[in-house]
ZAFIRO-656228 format. One record per residue (C-alpha): x, y, z negated; residue number from 1; chain. Coordinates in nm, 4 decimals, decimal comma. Layout:
@x:X | y:Y | z:Z | num:NUM | cadena:A
...
This chain:
@x:0,1434 | y:2,3476 | z:-3,1508 | num:1 | cadena:A
@x:0,2019 | y:2,7410 | z:-2,9970 | num:2 | cadena:A
@x:0,2177 | y:3,0323 | z:-3,2809 | num:3 | cadena:A
@x:0,0073 | y:3,3416 | z:-3,1734 | num:4 | cadena:A
@x:0,1686 | y:3,5596 | z:-2,9180 | num:5 | cadena:A
@x:0,4027 | y:3,2849 | z:-2,7998 | num:6 | cadena:A
@x:0,3334 | y:2,9554 | z:-2,5581 | num:7 | cadena:A
@x:0,5963 | y:2,7550 | z:-2,3802 | num:8 | cadena:A
@x:0,5718 | y:2,6984 | z:-1,9649 | num:9 | cadena:A
@x:0,7888 | y:2,3839 | z:-1,9076 | num:10 | cadena:A
@x:1,1026 | y:2,4420 | z:-2,1564 | num:11 | cadena:A
@x:1,1070 | y:2,7779 | z:-2,1608 | num:12 | cadena:A
@x:0,9294 | y:3,0307 | z:-2,4181 | num:13 | cadena:A
@x:0,6887 | y:3,3185 | z:-2,3158 | num:14 | cadena:A
@x:0,5637 | y:3,5890 | z:-2,5436 | num:15 | cadena:A
@x:0,1869 | y:3,7164 | z:-2,4550 | num:16 | cadena:A
@x:0,1715 | y:4,1001 | z:-2,6245 | num:17 | cadena:A
@x:-0,0854 | y:4,4139 | z:-2,5662 | num:18 | cadena:A
@x:0,0878 | y:4,7025 | z:-2,4350 | num:19 | cadena:A
@x:0,0306 | y:5,1129 | z:-2,4653 | num:20 | cadena:A
@x:-0,2145 | y:5,1240 | z:-2,2276 | num:21 | cadena:A
@x:-0,4254 | y:4,8335 | z:-2,3531 | num:22 | cadena:A
@x:-0,2904 | y:4,5720 | z:-2,0646 | num:23 | cadena:A
@x:-0,2209 | y:4,2248 | z:-2,1517 | num:24 | cadena:A
@x:0,1710 | y:4,1320 | z:-2,0908 | num:25 | cadena:A
@x:0,3288 | y:3,7959 | z:-2,0421 | num:26 | cadena:A
@x:0,7223 | y:3,8333 | z:-2,0349 | num:27 | cadena:A
@x:0,9545 | y:3,5160 | z:-2,0090 | num:28 | cadena:A
@x:1,2008 | y:3,5184 | z:-2,3016 | num:29 | cadena:A
@x:1,4182 | y:3,3182 | z:-2,1037 | num:30 | cadena:A
@x:1,4841 | y:3,1071 | z:-2,3467 | num:31 | cadena:A
@x:1,4240 | y:2,7263 | z:-2,4709 | num:32 | cadena:A
@x:1,4621 | y:2,8432 | z:-2,8205 | num:33 | cadena:A
@x:1,1471 | y:2,9712 | z:-3,0110 | num:34 | cadena:A
@x:1,3372 | y:3,1707 | z:-3,2792 | num:35 | cadena:A
@x:1,4518 | y:3,3698 | z:-2,9361 | num:36 | cadena:A
@x:1,0950 | y:3,4746 | z:-2,8075 | num:37 | cadena:A
@x:1,0100 | y:3,5434 | z:-3,1770 | num:38 | cadena:A
@x:1,2782 | y:3,7570 | z:-3,2035 | num:39 | cadena:A
@x:1,1925 | y:3,9435 | z:-2,8702 | num:40 | cadena:A
@x:0,8211 | y:3,9484 | z:-2,9602 | num:41 | cadena:A
@x:0,9035 | y:4,1440 | z:-3,2711 | num:42 | cadena:A
@x:1,1188 | y:4,3864 | z:-3,0823 | num:43 | cadena:A
@x:0,8392 | y:4,4420 | z:-2,7911 | num:44 | cadena:A
@x:0,5821 | y:4,4902 | z:-3,0649 | num:45 | cadena:A
@x:0,8278 | y:4,7661 | z:-3,2946 | num:46 | cadena:A
@x:0,8725 | y:4,9261 | z:-2,9469 | num:47 | cadena:A
@x:0,4663 | y:4,9355 | z:-2,8993 | num:48 | cadena:A
@x:0,4161 | y:5,1140 | z:-3,2144 | num:49 | cadena:A
@x:0,7054 | y:5,3847 | z:-3,1628 | num:50 | cadena:A
@x:0,5260 | y:5,4639 | z:-2,8373 | num:51 | cadena:A
@x:0,7602 | y:5,3141 | z:-2,6139 | num:52 | cadena:A
@x:0,6500 | y:5,1011 | z:-2,3475 | num:53 | cadena:A
@x:0,9010 | y:4,8755 | z:-2,1975 | num:54 | cadena:A
@x:1,0375 | y:4,8133 | z:-1,8670 | num:55 | cadena:A
@x:0,9456 | y:4,4633 | z:-1,8050 | num:56 | cadena:A
@x:1,2016 | y:4,2998 | z:-1,5530 | num:57 | cadena:A
@x:1,0342 | y:4,3282 | z:-1,2145 | num:58 | cadena:A
@x:1,0003 | y:4,0326 | z:-0,9501 | num:59 | cadena:A
@x:1,1977 | y:4,1090 | z:-0,6524 | num:60 | cadena:A
@x:1,0430 | y:4,0161 | z:-0,3490 | num:61 | cadena:A
@x:1,1809 | y:3,6541 | z:-0,2942 | num:62 | cadena:A
@x:1,1258 | y:3,4328 | z:0,0528 | num:63 | cadena:A
@x:1,0583 | y:3,0891 | z:0,0584 | num:64 | cadena:A
@x:1,3552 | y:3,0470 | z:0,2420 | num:65 | cadena:A
@x:1,5654 | y:3,1942 | z:-0,1210 | num:66 | cadena:A
@x:1,3729 | y:2,9566 | z:-0,3526 | num:67 | cadena:A
@x:1,4518 | y:2,6648 | z:-0,1067 | num:68 | cadena:A
@x:1,8049 | y:2,7911 | z:-0,1197 | num:69 | cadena:A
@x:1,8579 | y:2,8011 | z:-0,4784 | num:70 | cadena:A
@x:1,6300 | y:2,4890 | z:-0,5408 | num:71 | cadena:A
@x:1,8397 | y:2,2759 | z:-0,3068 | num:72 | cadena:A
@x:2,1289 | y:2,3497 | z:-0,5433 | num:73 | cadena:A
@x:1,9316 | y:2,2659 | z:-0,8506 | num:74 | cadena:A
@x:1,8302 | y:1,8933 | z:-0,7111 | num:75 | cadena:A
@x:2,1290 | y:1,8087 | z:-0,5251 | num:76 | cadena:A
@x:2,2941 | y:1,5683 | z:-0,7978 | num:77 | cadena:A
@x:1,9490 | y:1,3839 | z:-0,8583 | num:78 | cadena:A
@x:1,8126 | y:1,0728 | z:-0,7482 | num:79 | cadena:A
@x:1,6253 | y:1,0957 | z:-0,4470 | num:80 | cadena:A
@x:1,7625 | y:1,4130 | z:-0,3230 | num:81 | cadena:A
@x:1,8222 | y:1,2890 | z:0,0638 | num:82 | cadena:A
@x:1,4325 | y:1,2202 | z:0,1122 | num:83 | cadena:A
@x:1,3616 | y:1,5637 | z:-0,1007 | num:84 | cadena:A
@x:1,6704 | y:1,7508 | z:0,1241 | num:85 | cadena:A
@x:1,4036 | y:1,6378 | z:0,4299 | num:86 | cadena:A
@x:1,1205 | y:1,7493 | z:0,2682 | num:87 | cadena:A
@x:1,3145 | y:2,1141 | z:0,2029 | num:88 | cadena:A
@x:1,4232 | y:2,1176 | z:0,5824 | num:89 | cadena:A
@x:1,0570 | y:2,1003 | z:0,7095 | num:90 | cadena:A
@x:0,9286 | y:2,3412 | z:0,4176 | num:91 | cadena:A
@x:1,1580 | y:2,6267 | z:0,5295 | num:92 | cadena:A
@x:1,0794 | y:2,5798 | z:0,9369 | num:93 | cadena:A
@x:0,7284 | y:2,6117 | z:0,8583 | num:94 | cadena:A
@x:0,7491 | y:2,9088 | z:0,5792 | num:95 | cadena:A
@x:1,0706 | y:3,0789 | z:0,6684 | num:96 | cadena:A
@x:1,0938 | y:3,4391 | z:0,5556 | num:97 | cadena:A
@x:0,7355 | y:3,4366 | z:0,4099 | num:98 | cadena:A
@x:0,7433 | y:3,6354 | z:0,0623 | num:99 | cadena:A
@x:0,6901 | y:3,3808 | z:-0,2372 | num:100 | cadena:A
@x:0,3886 | y:3,6366 | z:-0,3472 | num:101 | cadena:A
@x:0,1734 | y:3,5479 | z:-0,0402 | num:102 | cadena:A
@x:0,1449 | y:3,2242 | z:-0,1348 | num:103 | cadena:A
@x:-0,2129 | y:3,1686 | z:-0,2432 | num:104 | cadena:A
@x:-0,4553 | y:2,8770 | z:-0,3286 | num:105 | cadena:A
@x:-0,6205 | y:2,9346 | z:0,0275 | num:106 | cadena:A
@x:-0,3060 | y:2,9737 | z:0,2239 | num:107 | cadena:A
@x:-0,1456 | y:2,6221 | z:0,0284 | num:108 | cadena:A
@x:-0,5024 | y:2,4599 | z:0,1260 | num:109 | cadena:A
@x:-0,4837 | y:2,5850 | z:0,4810 | num:110 | cadena:A
@x:-0,1352 | y:2,3981 | z:0,4781 | num:111 | cadena:A
@x:-0,2212 | y:2,1155 | z:0,3135 | num:112 | cadena:A
@x:-0,5017 | y:2,0339 | z:0,6188 | num:113 | cadena:A
@x:-0,2389 | y:2,0949 | z:0,8774 | num:114 | cadena:A
@x:-0,0324 | y:1,8178 | z:0,7593 | num:115 | cadena:A
@x:-0,3284 | y:1,6254 | z:0,7231 | num:116 | cadena:A
@x:-0,4517 | y:1,6804 | z:1,0855 | num:117 | cadena:A
@x:-0,0918 | y:1,5892 | z:1,2241 | num:118 | cadena:A
@x:-0,1599 | y:1,2365 | z:1,1285 | num:119 | cadena:A
@x:0,0510 | y:1,2239 | z:0,8589 | num:120 | cadena:A
@x:-0,0672 | y:0,9934 | z:0,5630 | num:121 | cadena:A
@x:-0,2276 | y:1,1045 | z:0,2437 | num:122 | cadena:A
@x:0,0921 | y:0,9786 | z:0,0520 | num:123 | cadena:A
@x:0,3303 | y:1,1910 | z:0,2613 | num:124 | cadena:A
@x:0,1144 | y:1,5005 | z:0,2655 | num:125 | cadena:A
@x:0,1081 | y:1,4563 | z:-0,1552 | num:126 | cadena:A
@x:0,4753 | y:1,4376 | z:-0,2161 | num:127 | cadena:A
@x:0,5365 | y:1,7363 | z:0,0498 | num:128 | cadena:A
@x:0,2793 | y:1,9492 | z:-0,1216 | num:129 | cadena:A
@x:0,4000 | y:1,8231 | z:-0,5052 | num:130 | cadena:A
@x:0,7937 | y:1,9359 | z:-0,4119 | num:131 | cadena:A
@x:0,6782 | y:2,2643 | z:-0,3619 | num:132 | cadena:A
@x:0,4445 | y:2,2930 | z:-0,6595 | num:133 | cadena:A
@x:0,8107 | y:2,2102 | z:-0,8255 | num:134 | cadena:A
@x:0,9355 | y:2,4669 | z:-0,6523 | num:135 | cadena:A
@x:0,7275 | y:2,7413 | z:-0,7793 | num:136 | cadena:A
@x:0,7575 | y:2,6045 | z:-1,1743 | num:137 | cadena:A
@x:1,1176 | y:2,6783 | z:-1,0848 | num:138 | cadena:A
@x:1,0262 | y:2,9912 | z:-0,9185 | num:139 | cadena:A
@x:0,8761 | y:3,1359 | z:-1,2546 | num:140 | cadena:A
@x:1,1957 | y:2,9839 | z:-1,4412 | num:141 | cadena:A
@x:1,4153 | y:3,1672 | z:-1,2089 | num:142 | cadena:A
@x:1,2213 | y:3,4935 | z:-1,2325 | num:143 | cadena:A
@x:1,1835 | y:3,4536 | z:-0,8201 | num:144 | cadena:A
@x:0,7898 | y:3,4115 | z:-0,8355 | num:145 | cadena:A
@x:0,4843 | y:3,5575 | z:-1,0859 | num:146 | cadena:A
@x:0,2777 | y:3,2897 | z:-1,2979 | num:147 | cadena:A
@x:-0,0010 | y:3,3898 | z:-1,1274 | num:148 | cadena:A
@x:0,1398 | y:3,2777 | z:-0,8001 | num:149 | cadena:A
@x:0,2665 | y:2,9581 | z:-0,9503 | num:150 | cadena:A
@x:-0,0950 | y:2,8586 | z:-1,0955 | num:151 | cadena:A
@x:-0,2555 | y:2,9496 | z:-0,7209 | num:152 | cadena:A
@x:0,0280 | y:2,6720 | z:-0,5714 | num:153 | cadena:A
@x:-0,0419 | y:2,4194 | z:-0,8460 | num:154 | cadena:A
@x:-0,4527 | y:2,4633 | z:-0,8165 | num:155 | cadena:A
@x:-0,4385 | y:2,2753 | z:-0,5285 | num:156 | cadena:A
@x:-0,5875 | y:1,9280 | z:-0,5312 | num:157 | cadena:A
@x:-0,3798 | y:1,6473 | z:-0,4346 | num:158 | cadena:A
@x:-0,5701 | y:1,3808 | z:-0,1928 | num:159 | cadena:A
@x:-0,6843 | y:1,0628 | z:-0,3426 | num:160 | cadena:A
@x:-0,4818 | y:0,7684 | z:-0,1751 | num:161 | cadena:A
@x:-0,5847 | y:0,4813 | z:-0,0573 | num:162 | cadena:A
@x:-0,4080 | y:0,1886 | z:-0,2127 | num:163 | cadena:A
@x:-0,2456 | y:-0,0559 | z:0,0722 | num:164 | cadena:A
@x:-0,2219 | y:-0,4098 | z:0,0528 | num:165 | cadena:A
@x:0,1787 | y:-0,4810 | z:-0,0418 | num:166 | cadena:A
@x:0,3648 | y:-0,6180 | z:0,2782 | num:167 | cadena:A
@x:0,6178 | y:-0,8690 | z:0,1874 | num:168 | cadena:A
@x:0,8119 | y:-1,1474 | z:0,4179 | num:169 | cadena:A
@x:0,7171 | y:-1,5006 | z:0,4020 | num:170 | cadena:A
@x:0,9826 | y:-1,7747 | z:0,3859 | num:171 | cadena:A
@x:0,9664 | y:-1,7784 | z:0,7834 | num:172 | cadena:A
@x:0,9635 | y:-1,4316 | z:0,8312 | num:173 | cadena:A
@x:1,2594 | y:-1,3905 | z:0,6143 | num:174 | cadena:A
@x:1,4479 | y:-1,6482 | z:0,8651 | num:175 | cadena:A
@x:1,3499 | y:-1,4410 | z:1,1520 | num:176 | cadena:A
@x:1,4916 | y:-1,1621 | z:1,0081 | num:177 | cadena:A
@x:1,8456 | y:-1,3109 | z:0,8670 | num:178 | cadena:A
@x:1,8631 | y:-1,4985 | z:1,2317 | num:179 | cadena:A
@x:1,8146 | y:-1,1440 | z:1,3997 | num:180 | cadena:A
@x:2,0932 | y:-1,0085 | z:1,1981 | num:181 | cadena:A
@x:2,4477 | y:-1,0048 | z:1,3684 | num:182 | cadena:A
@x:2,3089 | y:-1,0362 | z:1,7419 | num:183 | cadena:A
@x:2,5099 | y:-0,7121 | z:1,7749 | num:184 | cadena:A
@x:2,8617 | y:-0,6212 | z:1,6795 | num:185 | cadena:A
@x:2,7099 | y:-0,3297 | z:1,4652 | num:186 | cadena:A
@x:2,4699 | y:-0,5165 | z:1,2408 | num:187 | cadena:A
@x:2,7074 | y:-0,7419 | z:1,1058 | num:188 | cadena:A
@x:2,6982 | y:-0,5811 | z:0,7858 | num:189 | cadena:A
@x:2,3022 | y:-0,6355 | z:0,7555 | num:190 | cadena:A
@x:2,2616 | y:-0,9930 | z:0,6689 | num:191 | cadena:A
@x:2,4699 | y:-0,9675 | z:0,3583 | num:192 | cadena:A
@x:2,2529 | y:-0,6675 | z:0,2232 | num:193 | cadena:A
@x:1,9206 | y:-0,8569 | z:0,3220 | num:194 | cadena:A
@x:2,0015 | y:-1,1488 | z:0,1087 | num:195 | cadena:A
@x:2,1636 | y:-0,9167 | z:-0,1651 | num:196 | cadena:A
@x:1,7933 | y:-0,6916 | z:-0,1400 | num:197 | cadena:A
@x:1,5534 | y:-0,9880 | z:-0,1645 | num:198 | cadena:A
@x:1,7400 | y:-1,1760 | z:-0,4534 | num:199 | cadena:A
@x:1,7587 | y:-0,8560 | z:-0,6586 | num:200 | cadena:A
@x:1,4931 | y:-0,6325 | z:-0,5838 | num:201 | cadena:A
@x:1,6796 | y:-0,3354 | z:-0,5733 | num:202 | cadena:A
@x:1,6353 | y:-0,0419 | z:-0,3939 | num:203 | cadena:A
@x:1,8042 | y:0,0904 | z:-0,0708 | num:204 | cadena:A
@x:2,0148 | y:0,3340 | z:-0,2773 | num:205 | cadena:A
@x:2,0780 | y:0,1227 | z:-0,5478 | num:206 | cadena:A
@x:2,2387 | y:-0,1622 | z:-0,2929 | num:207 | cadena:A
@x:2,4648 | y:0,0805 | z:-0,0970 | num:208 | cadena:A
@x:2,5861 | y:0,2736 | z:-0,4128 | num:209 | cadena:A
@x:2,6923 | y:-0,0625 | z:-0,5890 | num:210 | cadena:A
@x:3,0279 | y:-0,1124 | z:-0,6754 | num:211 | cadena:A
@x:3,2486 | y:-0,4663 | z:-0,7603 | num:212 | cadena:A
@x:3,2928 | y:-0,3005 | z:-1,1232 | num:213 | cadena:A
@x:2,9262 | y:-0,3116 | z:-1,1764 | num:214 | cadena:A
@x:2,9238 | y:-0,6867 | z:-1,0954 | num:215 | cadena:A
@x:3,0058 | y:-0,9606 | z:-1,3717 | num:216 | cadena:A
@x:3,0290 | y:-1,2942 | z:-1,1735 | num:217 | cadena:A
@x:3,1479 | y:-1,4531 | z:-1,4682 | num:218 | cadena:A
@x:2,8279 | y:-1,3994 | z:-1,7121 | num:219 | cadena:A
@x:2,6403 | y:-1,3929 | z:-1,3874 | num:220 | cadena:A
@x:2,4791 | y:-0,9940 | z:-1,4185 | num:221 | cadena:A
@x:2,4739 | y:-0,7236 | z:-1,1965 | num:222 | cadena:A
@x:2,4596 | y:-0,3426 | z:-1,4160 | num:223 | cadena:A
@x:2,2722 | y:-0,0855 | z:-1,1996 | num:224 | cadena:A
@x:2,3068 | y:0,2553 | z:-1,3617 | num:225 | cadena:A
@x:2,2209 | y:0,4791 | z:-1,0692 | num:226 | cadena:A
@x:1,8422 | y:0,3961 | z:-1,0897 | num:227 | cadena:A
@x:1,5227 | y:0,5916 | z:-1,0028 | num:228 | cadena:A
@x:1,4437 | y:0,5733 | z:-1,3164 | num:229 | cadena:A
@x:1,7877 | y:0,7038 | z:-1,4705 | num:230 | cadena:A
@x:1,7807 | y:0,3713 | z:-1,6999 | num:231 | cadena:A
@x:2,0091 | y:0,1007 | z:-1,6754 | num:232 | cadena:A
@x:1,8913 | y:-0,2066 | z:-1,5535 | num:233 | cadena:A
@x:2,0672 | y:-0,5680 | z:-1,5255 | num:234 | cadena:A
@x:1,9907 | y:-0,8337 | z:-1,2644 | num:235 | cadena:A
@x:2,0530 | y:-1,1702 | z:-1,3465 | num:236 | cadena:A
@x:2,2753 | y:-1,3262 | z:-1,0665 | num:237 | cadena:A
@x:2,1287 | y:-1,6593 | z:-0,9071 | num:238 | cadena:A
@x:2,2860 | y:-1,9217 | z:-0,6798 | num:239 | cadena:A
@x:2,2692 | y:-1,7944 | z:-0,3392 | num:240 | cadena:A
@x:2,3775 | y:-1,4567 | z:-0,4822 | num:241 | cadena:A
@x:2,6170 | y:-1,5799 | z:-0,6157 | num:242 | cadena:A
@x:2,7861 | y:-1,7511 | z:-0,3325 | num:243 | cadena:A
@x:2,7324 | y:-1,4490 | z:-0,1194 | num:244 | cadena:A
@x:2,9373 | y:-1,2255 | z:-0,3258 | num:245 | cadena:A
@x:3,2093 | y:-1,4957 | z:-0,4122 | num:246 | cadena:A
@x:3,2502 | y:-1,5081 | z:-0,0267 | num:247 | cadena:A
@x:3,2507 | y:-1,1264 | z:0,0192 | num:248 | cadena:A
@x:3,5007 | y:-1,0914 | z:-0,2850 | num:249 | cadena:A
@x:3,7603 | y:-1,2309 | z:-0,1234 | num:250 | cadena:A
@x:3,7783 | y:-0,9767 | z:0,1645 | num:251 | cadena:A
@x:3,7170 | y:-0,6642 | z:-0,0665 | num:252 | cadena:A
@x:3,8895 | y:-0,3834 | z:0,0776 | num:253 | cadena:A
@x:3,7330 | y:-0,1414 | z:-0,1726 | num:254 | cadena:A
@x:3,5501 | y:-0,1142 | z:-0,4685 | num:255 | cadena:A
@x:3,2092 | y:-0,0562 | z:-0,3106 | num:256 | cadena:A
@x:3,0504 | y:-0,3588 | z:-0,2173 | num:257 | cadena:A
@x:2,8931 | y:-0,2787 | z:0,1096 | num:258 | cadena:A
@x:3,1741 | y:-0,0792 | z:0,3041 | num:259 | cadena:A
@x:3,1283 | y:0,0878 | z:0,6463 | num:260 | cadena:A
@x:3,4316 | y:-0,1196 | z:0,8254 | num:261 | cadena:A
@x:3,5279 | y:0,2602 | z:1,0117 | num:262 | cadena:A
@x:3,5697 | y:0,4553 | z:0,7140 | num:263 | cadena:A
@x:3,6566 | y:0,2051 | z:0,4458 | num:264 | cadena:A
@x:3,3632 | y:0,3442 | z:0,2261 | num:265 | cadena:A
@x:3,0325 | y:0,2841 | z:0,1007 | num:266 | cadena:A
@x:2,7625 | y:0,2674 | z:0,3998 | num:267 | cadena:A
@x:2,5258 | y:0,5685 | z:0,3927 | num:268 | cadena:A
@x:2,2578 | y:0,4251 | z:0,5543 | num:269 | cadena:A
@x:2,0664 | y:0,1262 | z:0,7514 | num:270 | cadena:A
@x:1,7944 | y:0,2978 | z:0,9728 | num:271 | cadena:A
@x:1,9085 | y:0,2077 | z:1,2963 | num:272 | cadena:A
@x:2,0789 | y:-0,1584 | z:1,2477 | num:273 | cadena:A
@x:1,7613 | y:-0,2483 | z:1,0263 | num:274 | cadena:A
@x:1,4955 | y:-0,0990 | z:1,3098 | num:275 | cadena:A
@x:1,6890 | y:-0,2976 | z:1,5144 | num:276 | cadena:A
@x:1,6856 | y:-0,5983 | z:1,3617 | num:277 | cadena:A
@x:1,3341 | y:-0,5882 | z:1,2468 | num:278 | cadena:A
@x:1,2361 | y:-0,5408 | z:1,6748 | num:279 | cadena:A
@x:1,4589 | y:-0,8117 | z:1,7213 | num:280 | cadena:A
@x:1,3049 | y:-1,0678 | z:1,4876 | num:281 | cadena:A
@x:0,9781 | y:-0,9775 | z:1,6210 | num:282 | cadena:A
@x:0,7764 | y:-0,9108 | z:1,2921 | num:283 | cadena:A
@x:0,4219 | y:-0,7307 | z:1,3167 | num:284 | cadena:A
@x:0,3148 | y:-0,4874 | z:1,0904 | num:285 | cadena:A
@x:0,5150 | y:-0,2126 | z:0,8804 | num:286 | cadena:A
@x:0,8565 | y:-0,4002 | z:0,7666 | num:287 | cadena:A
@x:1,0392 | y:-0,1222 | z:0,6332 | num:288 | cadena:A
@x:1,3849 | y:-0,1976 | z:0,4106 | num:289 | cadena:A
@x:1,1413 | y:-0,1447 | z:0,0898 | num:290 | cadena:A
@x:0,9569 | y:-0,4475 | z:0,2486 | num:291 | cadena:A
@x:1,2896 | y:-0,6326 | z:0,0739 | num:292 | cadena:A
@x:1,1619 | y:-0,5469 | z:-0,2464 | num:293 | cadena:A
@x:0,8315 | y:-0,6217 | z:-0,2297 | num:294 | cadena:A
@x:0,9462 | y:-0,9593 | z:-0,1355 | num:295 | cadena:A
@x:1,1513 | y:-1,0254 | z:-0,3869 | num:296 | cadena:A
@x:0,8527 | y:-0,9234 | z:-0,6393 | num:297 | cadena:A
@x:0,5974 | y:-1,1131 | z:-0,4602 | num:298 | cadena:A
@x:0,8018 | y:-1,4512 | z:-0,4547 | num:299 | cadena:A
@x:0,8313 | y:-1,4312 | z:-0,7815 | num:300 | cadena:A
@x:0,4826 | y:-1,3587 | z:-0,8915 | num:301 | cadena:A
@x:0,3887 | y:-1,6624 | z:-0,6302 | num:302 | cadena:A
@x:0,6328 | y:-1,8786 | z:-0,8238 | num:303 | cadena:A
@x:0,4715 | y:-1,8421 | z:-1,1764 | num:304 | cadena:A
@x:0,6970 | y:-1,5910 | z:-1,3337 | num:305 | cadena:A
@x:0,4508 | y:-1,3843 | z:-1,5470 | num:306 | cadena:A
@x:0,3891 | y:-0,9731 | z:-1,4552 | num:307 | cadena:A
@x:0,5880 | y:-0,8622 | z:-1,7532 | num:308 | cadena:A
@x:0,9254 | y:-1,0360 | z:-1,6501 | num:309 | cadena:A
@x:0,8908 | y:-0,8989 | z:-1,2894 | num:310 | cadena:A
@x:0,8561 | y:-0,5451 | z:-1,4335 | num:311 | cadena:A
@x:1,1366 | y:-0,5719 | z:-1,6196 | num:312 | cadena:A
@x:1,3608 | y:-0,7064 | z:-1,3106 | num:313 | cadena:A
@x:1,1842 | y:-0,4552 | z:-1,0845 | num:314 | cadena:A
@x:1,3005 | y:-0,1424 | z:-1,3059 | num:315 | cadena:A
@x:0,9223 | y:-0,0338 | z:-1,3351 | num:316 | cadena:A
@x:0,8491 | y:0,2367 | z:-1,5791 | num:317 | cadena:A
@x:0,4988 | y:0,1108 | z:-1,6080 | num:318 | cadena:A
@x:0,3416 | y:-0,2484 | z:-1,5888 | num:319 | cadena:A
@x:0,0628 | y:-0,0978 | z:-1,3912 | num:320 | cadena:A
@x:0,2744 | y:-0,0468 | z:-1,1259 | num:321 | cadena:A
@x:0,3672 | y:-0,3950 | z:-1,0927 | num:322 | cadena:A
@x:0,0010 | y:-0,4988 | z:-1,1368 | num:323 | cadena:A
@x:-0,0008 | y:-0,4636 | z:-0,7428 | num:324 | cadena:A
@x:0,1301 | y:-0,7924 | z:-0,6931 | num:325 | cadena:A
@x:-0,0709 | y:-0,9862 | z:-0,9731 | num:326 | cadena:A
@x:-0,3236 | y:-1,0759 | z:-0,7296 | num:327 | cadena:A
@x:-0,0543 | y:-1,3509 | z:-0,5767 | num:328 | cadena:A
@x:-0,0034 | y:-1,5418 | z:-0,8969 | num:329 | cadena:A
@x:-0,1026 | y:-1,8991 | z:-0,8438 | num:330 | cadena:A
@x:-0,4855 | y:-1,9143 | z:-0,9777 | num:331 | cadena:A
@x:-0,4557 | y:-1,6660 | z:-1,2148 | num:332 | cadena:A
@x:-0,8271 | y:-1,5652 | z:-1,2156 | num:333 | cadena:A
@x:-0,9521 | y:-1,9168 | z:-1,2454 | num:334 | cadena:A
@x:-0,7024 | y:-2,0454 | z:-1,5057 | num:335 | cadena:A
@x:-0,7853 | y:-1,7313 | z:-1,7108 | num:336 | cadena:A
@x:-1,1438 | y:-1,8133 | z:-1,6881 | num:337 | cadena:A
@x:-1,1293 | y:-2,2004 | z:-1,7504 | num:338 | cadena:A
@x:-0,9061 | y:-2,1022 | z:-2,0738 | num:339 | cadena:A
@x:-1,2261 | y:-1,9167 | z:-2,1496 | num:340 | cadena:A
@x:-1,4289 | y:-2,1809 | z:-2,1142 | num:341 | cadena:A
@x:-1,1973 | y:-2,4134 | z:-2,3379 | num:342 | cadena:A
@x:-1,2171 | y:-2,1942 | z:-2,6518 | num:343 | cadena:A
@x:-1,5907 | y:-2,1710 | z:-2,6175 | num:344 | cadena:A
@x:-1,6750 | y:-2,5282 | z:-2,5779 | num:345 | cadena:A
@x:-1,8604 | y:-2,6721 | z:-2,9060 | num:346 | cadena:A
@x:-1,6826 | y:-2,9147 | z:-3,0969 | num:347 | cadena:A
@x:-1,9179 | y:-3,1904 | z:-2,9866 | num:348 | cadena:A
@x:-1,8469 | y:-3,1459 | z:-2,6316 | num:349 | cadena:A
@x:-1,4810 | y:-3,2170 | z:-2,6884 | num:350 | cadena:A
């Protein structure tokens, strides 16, 4: 609970007091320690009693590009930085040298509507707006923007996203995709990656960054350290995956499992080769690389694996994220109702 005259924004403590002219003053202590904020508040009150109006550090007229540059440095070592980097680039092109103090609720709502009118999905628009909101949260901590400007940006309401039915590959579609791999010389690396993906449910970056030191063929486990949720995850190695890894291990040239043959280092991306393979396989609908992760989870559920186990294998923070696959469980609704009928059956009906 906040003490009188003290409150917290993120990890930073702020102070609140009345100036000589009777105006309310809010000032950042620029510290994560409450005792530092308490000491600053006492100092300010003593100065007010002595008739000294403290000159609060004024916020300079920073531009959006100034903020984007600092924010890029702040998050460059975070998971998902590559996608955030793309959002920052587009935002810089839109706002340029616009002063941060010009960001009002009305201005942000107009930008939000502009994105939606450009036929971007609501989920994509939400990701861009969400990134800007976090930028302004950090801008206050860095004394680049006022708390009132940050509040105006955060008052933009996010769009309610329409839940889509999960797209996953059938056994036949997966065979088509695997057959399409390797039809071009530059696609030779793709087939083992797809096999790895559908047998582990790993995300693309988790796969491309994996090293042989993370693979324990003796005990049959893969250990993931760099996950989206920043939590270690262990994935069992099944028979098809074991056969693949044992064959690949014979030809390993560096510590990374999936290697760029030209640089003898890790692969950075698969966009072009994967899109080419999907097109050659003549798969319909939206079949992105993440579809392979959905394929892993969907086939586990259809095989009767319980949702809690699937959630752990997927590395979901909440089982609610895994519930999107629950409708695929064989007869899961009818079995539940049938079980209830057995419980409520009268003794003489048994």
